[in-house]
N, C-alpha and C positions, 0 to 999 in steps of 0.2 A: 876403300874410302867412300865410294858411292853408296854402299849399304849404310855406312855410318851416317852419311848426310841424310839419307832417307829416314833413318830412325830419329835423328835430331828433328827433322821437319815435322814428323808425326807427333813427337813429344811436345813440340812447341805449339802445334795446332790444338792438342788437347789442353795444354796449359792456358791458351788464350780463350778457347771456347768454354771451358769449364771453370776458369779462374781457380785452378787447383792451389792448395795451400802448401807450397814448398814440399811436394812429395819427394821421398827419397828413392832414387833409382837403383835397381839391382842390375845384374849383367844383361847386356843387350844382345839381340840377334837370336832370340829363342824361337822355337817352333812348337806350337801347341796343337794337338788334335783331339777332337772329342765330339760327343753328341750334344746338341743344343737342347737344354732343358727349359730354358726361359729366356725371353728377350725383352729389352726395353729400348725404345728410341728416344733420344733426348740430345739437344744441342748439336744436331748434325752428326751424331754417332749412334751406333747400335751396340748396346751392352748385352752380352750373352753369358748366361750361367751354363757352364759346360761340365759334362761328365767325362772325365779323362781316366787313363789307366792309373793315374796317381791320385784320383779322387775328384771331387767337385772344385771348380774354380771359376772366377769371373774373368772375362776378356772383353775388350772393346775395339771396334774397328770403325772406319768411316761408314756412314749410314748405308745400309744394304738390306734388301728384302729377305732376311733370313728367318726361317720359321722353326718352331720347336720340333724336334725329331730329326733335323738335318745333321749330317756329319760334316764338320767344318775343319779347316786347317787355318791357323793364324800364324803368319810368317813375319819375320823381322821384328819379333816381339821384344818389348821392354817391360819388365816387371816394375810396377810403381807401388810403393808402400804408403798406406794411409792416404789414398787418393780421394779427394773430396770433389764430388760432382755438385756444383751449385744448383744446376737445373733439376737434378733428381733429389736434391736435398738429402744426400746420402754419402757416407764415407765408406769406401771399400778398403778393408785392411790390406788386401793385396789384389792387384788386377794387372793383367797383361795387355798392354796397348800394342796393336800391330796392324798388319795388312791382311785382309781376307784372301785366302789362297785356295788352291785345289778346285774341286768341282763346284763348290759354293761360289767361288770367284767367277767361274764361267757362267753360272746361272745369274748372278747378280750384276755382272759387269766387272771388268778388270779393276783392280785396286788403283786409285789415283796415283800412288807412288810407283807402282809397277809400270803404269802407262807412261809416266814422266820419264822413268829410267830408260824405257825402250826408245823414247824420242831422243833422249840425250845421247844415246849411243848410235844414232842414225848416221850412216856414212854419207859421203859425197856432198858434204856441205862446202860451198865455195861462195864466199862473199867478198866483194872488193873492199879494200881498206878505206877507212874514213879519210877525209881530207882536212888539212889545217895543221897548225903548229904542234898541237898536242895529239895528233892522230897516231894511234898505235894498233898493231894487230893483237889478237888475243895471245898469241905466243910471246910477243914482245912484253906485254904486261906481266905475264907469268915468269918469264926468264930474266927480265930486268926489273923485278919488283923492288930490289934494293935501292936502285937509283930513282925509281918512280914513287917510292913511298911518300905518302901525304901530298902528292902532286896531282894536278888535274890531268885527265886523259880523255880522249874521244875515241870510242871503239865502235865499229860497225859489225854486226853479226846477226846470225839467225837464232831466234828464241827456240831452244830445244827442250827447255823445262821451265815450268812456271808454277809457283806456289803463292797464292795471294792472301793478304790479310794476316800474316804471321808477325806477331809482335809489332803490329801497326805498320808493317812494310810489305811490299811485294818482292818476292825472291825470284830472280830471273837468271837462268843459265844461258850463256851465249856461246856459239861456235862460229868460226869464219873459215875453217879449212886449214888454218895454220896450226902449228904445234904438233905434238905427238901424244897419243893416248897413253902410251907406256910411261911417259913422264908426267902426265896430268897437265900438260901445257896447252892442250887443245880446247879447254873448257874454262869459262870465266863466269863467276857469280857476280851479279850486281843487285843491290837492294835499291828500291825506289818507291815513291808514293804514286808514280805513274803506272798505268796498266799496260799490259801487252798480252799476247796469246801465242801459244806454241805455233811455230811456222812463220811468224812475222819476221821480216828483215828490219832491224831497227838500228838507230845510231844512239849510243849511250854516252853521256857526258857526266863524269863524276870524279871523285878523288880516290886514288889507290890506297888501300889499307892492307897492312900485312900483320900476320900472326894474331888474328882476331879469335879470341877464345870465349866460347859461350858456356863453358863449364861442362862438367861430367865427361871430360876427355874429348869433347868435340871442338874442333878448331879449324879455321880457314887460313891457309898460308897466305893466299892472295885473294882480294876481292875489290870491287868498286862499291863505295858506299854513297848513299843519298844521291843516286844518279837521276838525271833528267833524260827522258826517252823521247826520241823523235822518230817517226816512221819514214 
């Protein structure tokens, strides 16, 4: 589930930054390896023409200092058909959007998605429950989502993952030490126009939404929407 959310966030970032014209997505989770023949930086992303065992292809990752001749691995890839880059004024018949991995990642710095994932899996999170009539733990919101649907809640937790400016919102994952990782009840997503950073302890007030589907098979069973954030 975490990998699918990472791929979704990456695709949304590209869609926002490049204003792509409804590209059609092929199977997600690909890994591509090859030699960099050419690079172009635009819109906060690095586009790479790669020589792979299956021939030449284009790929794009978050901006990174990759040079021609380097051997790279692109992980968590999603193939996009007829992807239009407004900033490059170019349409790619096929391009793989993903995370820079392998040795190139170590040289350029860890992929933002990989770093966020590591934070979101951090153990020993323990945050006291919020106070008030609508106060809930993260486990309670997840396990009682049916009765809490479309109702306001107040949750206090630690920011373990943050993606800003996607679809006009900031996407914030919280944990408070409640719930179980195996059940997925220990992590809660909130969207907000307010900002936060990984490691912050915040109080989030918003409305519980269930079964939010963003298309292409990506959906959130439970989340808090349009939240207000207080430190």
